C-alpha positions as CSV (number, residue, x, y, z in Angstrom):
1,M,23.9,50.1,-25.3
2,R,25.4,52.0,-22.3
3,A,22.6,54.5,-22.4
4,A,20.0,51.7,-22.5
5,A,21.7,50.1,-19.5
6,V,21.6,53.3,-17.5
7,A,17.9,53.8,-18.4
8,A,17.0,50.3,-17.3
9,F,18.8,50.7,-14.0
10,G,17.0,54.0,-13.5
11,I,13.6,52.4,-14.2
12,A,14.4,49.6,-11.8
13,L,15.1,52.1,-9.0
14,V,11.8,53.8,-9.6
15,L,9.9,50.6,-9.6
16,A,11.7,49.4,-6.5
17,A,10.7,52.6,-4.7
18,T,7.1,52.0,-5.6
19,G,7.2,48.5,-4.2
20,D,7.1,46.6,-7.5
21,S,10.1,44.4,-6.8
22,R,9.3,41.6,-9.3
23,V,9.4,44.0,-12.2
24,S,12.3,46.0,-10.9
25,I,14.5,43.0,-10.8
26,W,14.0,42.5,-14.5
27,F,15.3,46.0,-15.2
28,V,18.2,45.5,-12.9
29,T,19.1,42.3,-14.8
30,A,18.7,44.1,-18.2
31,A,21.0,46.9,-16.9
32,L,23.7,44.4,-15.7
33,L,23.6,42.5,-19.0
34,G,23.9,45.7,-21.0
35,W,26.9,46.8,-19.0
36,A,28.5,43.4,-19.4
37,L,28.0,43.4,-23.2
38,V,29.5,46.9,-23.4
39,W,32.4,45.9,-21.3
40,F,33.1,42.8,-23.3
41,E,32.7,44.5,-26.6
42,G,35.2,47.2,-25.6
43,G,37.9,44.7,-24.6
44,P,39.2,42.1,-26.9
45,D,41.0,43.7,-29.9
46,S,41.8,40.4,-31.5
47,A,39.5,38.6,-33.9
48,K,41.2,35.4,-32.9
49,E,40.5,36.1,-29.2
50,I,36.8,36.7,-29.9
51,A,36.7,33.6,-32.0
52,L,38.3,31.5,-29.2
53,V,35.7,32.8,-26.7
54,A,32.9,32.0,-29.2
55,T,34.3,28.5,-29.8
56,L,34.6,27.8,-26.1
57,A,31.0,29.0,-25.5
58,G,29.8,26.8,-28.3
59,A,31.6,23.8,-26.8
60,A,30.2,24.5,-23.4
61,A,26.7,24.9,-24.9
62,A,27.0,21.6,-26.8
63,G,28.1,19.9,-23.7
64,R,25.2,21.2,-21.8
65,V,22.8,20.0,-24.5
66,L,24.4,16.6,-24.6
67,F,24.2,16.2,-20.8
68,A,20.6,17.5,-20.6
69,A,19.3,13.9,-20.1
70,I,21.2,13.8,-16.8
71,P,19.4,16.1,-14.4
72,G,21.6,18.8,-12.9
73,V,24.9,18.0,-14.7
74,Q,26.1,21.2,-16.3
75,P,29.6,21.1,-18.0
76,V,29.2,24.8,-18.7
77,T,30.3,25.7,-15.2
78,L,33.6,24.0,-15.3
79,I,34.4,25.2,-18.8
80,T,33.6,28.8,-17.8
81,I,35.7,28.6,-14.7
82,V,38.7,27.2,-16.6
83,A,38.3,29.8,-19.3
84,G,38.4,32.6,-16.8
85,A,41.4,31.1,-15.0
86,A,43.3,30.5,-18.3
87,L,42.3,33.4,-20.4
88,G,41.3,36.2,-18.0
89,V,38.1,37.6,-16.5
90,R,36.8,39.0,-19.8
91,A,37.0,35.7,-21.5
92,G,35.5,33.8,-18.6
93,V,32.5,36.2,-18.4
94,G,32.0,36.0,-22.2
95,V,32.1,32.2,-22.3
96,G,29.6,31.9,-19.5
97,M,27.1,34.4,-20.9
98,L,27.3,33.2,-24.5
99,A,27.1,29.5,-23.5
100,A,23.9,30.1,-21.5
101,F,22.3,32.1,-24.3
102,A,23.3,29.6,-27.1
103,S,22.4,26.4,-25.3
104,N,18.9,27.7,-24.5
105,F,18.1,27.8,-28.2
106,F,18.0,24.0,-27.9
107,L,16.8,23.7,-24.3
108,A,14.3,26.6,-24.3
109,Q,14.7,30.3,-24.0
110,G,12.7,31.9,-21.2
111,P,12.8,34.5,-18.4
112,W,15.5,32.4,-16.8
113,T,18.0,32.9,-19.6
114,P,19.3,36.4,-18.5
115,Y,19.9,35.1,-14.9
116,Q,21.7,32.0,-16.2
117,M,23.9,34.3,-18.3
118,L,24.7,36.5,-15.3
119,A,25.3,33.5,-13.0
120,W,27.6,31.7,-15.4
121,G,29.4,35.0,-16.2
122,A,30.1,35.4,-12.5
123,C,31.5,31.8,-12.4
124,G,33.9,32.9,-15.2
125,A,34.9,36.0,-13.3
126,L,35.6,34.1,-10.1
127,G,37.6,31.6,-12.1
128,A,39.9,34.5,-13.2
129,F,40.2,35.9,-9.7
130,L,41.0,32.5,-8.2
131,A,43.3,31.5,-11.1
132,P,46.5,31.1,-8.9
133,L,44.7,28.7,-6.6
134,L,43.1,26.6,-9.4
135,R,46.3,25.0,-10.8
136,N,45.9,22.2,-8.3
137,R,43.4,19.5,-9.5
138,M,41.7,19.1,-6.1
139,A,41.4,22.9,-5.6
140,L,39.8,23.2,-9.0
141,A,37.4,20.3,-8.3
142,V,36.3,21.8,-5.0
143,T,35.8,25.3,-6.5
144,A,33.8,23.8,-9.4
145,G,31.7,21.9,-7.0
146,I,31.0,24.9,-4.8
147,L,30.2,27.2,-7.8
148,G,28.0,24.5,-9.4
149,F,26.0,24.2,-6.2
150,A,25.8,28.0,-5.8
151,F,24.7,28.4,-9.4
152,S,21.8,26.0,-9.0
153,V,20.8,27.5,-5.6
154,F,20.8,31.0,-7.2
155,M,18.4,29.7,-9.9
156,D,16.2,28.1,-7.3
157,V,16.0,31.5,-5.5
158,W,15.3,33.3,-8.7
159,E,12.4,30.9,-9.5
160,W,11.0,31.5,-6.0
161,F,11.3,35.2,-6.3
162,A,9.8,35.3,-9.8
163,F,6.9,32.9,-9.5
164,W,6.2,32.0,-5.9
165,P,4.7,33.9,-2.9
166,H,7.4,35.7,-1.0
167,D,7.3,33.7,2.3
168,W,9.6,31.3,4.0
169,Q,7.4,28.3,3.5
170,S,7.5,28.8,-0.3
171,L,11.3,29.4,-0.3
172,T,11.9,26.3,1.8
173,L,9.8,24.2,-0.6
174,V,11.6,25.5,-3.7
175,L,15.0,24.9,-2.2
176,A,14.1,21.4,-1.0
177,R,12.7,20.5,-4.4
178,G,15.8,21.7,-6.1
179,F,18.4,20.3,-3.7
180,P,18.9,16.9,-5.4
181,F,19.6,18.7,-8.7
182,D,21.9,21.2,-7.0
183,V,23.9,18.4,-5.5
184,A,24.0,16.6,-8.9
185,H,25.4,19.8,-10.5
186,A,28.1,20.0,-7.8
187,I,29.0,16.4,-8.1
188,G,29.1,16.5,-11.9
189,N,31.5,19.4,-11.8
190,V,33.8,17.7,-9.3
191,V,34.0,14.6,-11.5
192,L,34.6,16.6,-14.7
193,A,37.2,18.8,-12.9
194,L,39.1,15.8,-11.5
195,A,39.0,14.1,-15.0
196,V,40.0,16.9,-17.3
197,G,40.1,20.2,-15.5
198,P,43.9,20.9,-15.3
199,E,44.5,19.5,-18.8
200,L,41.8,21.8,-20.3
201,R,43.4,24.8,-18.5
202,R,46.8,24.0,-19.9
203,L,45.4,23.7,-23.4
204,L,43.6,27.1,-23.1
205,E,46.7,28.7,-21.7
206,R,48.7,27.6,-24.7
207,Y,46.1,29.0,-27.0
208,G,46.1,32.2,-25.0
209,R,49.9,32.6,-25.3
210,R,49.7,32.2,-29.0
211,L,47.0,34.8,-29.3
212,H,49.1,37.4,-27.5
213,A,52.4,36.5,-29.1
214,E,53.9,39.3,-31.1
215,V,55.9,38.7,-34.3
216,V,58.9,41.0,-34.6
217,W,60.5,41.2,-38.1
218,A,64.2,41.8,-38.0
């Protein structure tokens, strides 16, 4: 996997040098995903920890599917942030990436899936880095709102880059069209964080302590 990631990144550099930016970004994404998978696979040494990450990703994916009828509302973002804050950066990245991949089996896989995986993985990493600040309910809600909005804007920019002419008029049109959904994502995250964010974090922290507890026989 590591060799494949290096090869994909090398191909991306060659394509970028020849001016084929649309194709090169695909190889950059493939390389990043490959490195992320290698990094995650080499980390957790506990089957229980891996099972917890998979369970959280499944819950996040199910929540996304259930809320699919409400445009822009994405519970995945909050769950991923809290997983990172409670369980660490590796768990946060894993939950975000797996949730995007799993939920798209129900909502449709496509060229957007790898970018959603990277974006939600980044949300999990930021949750871990900001963990000391996210114990406060309001701070968690503000962070979830900002990252929800940033996630949606990132996906809007990706859509523009992948499918639209590379000019300011097209970018403005895509961003304007997606703005209501971006705001809905942010507001949904704020509401969910205010309702259950700190409680979910405390629950995950308890599970995390149990996973790393050592039993010493006298």
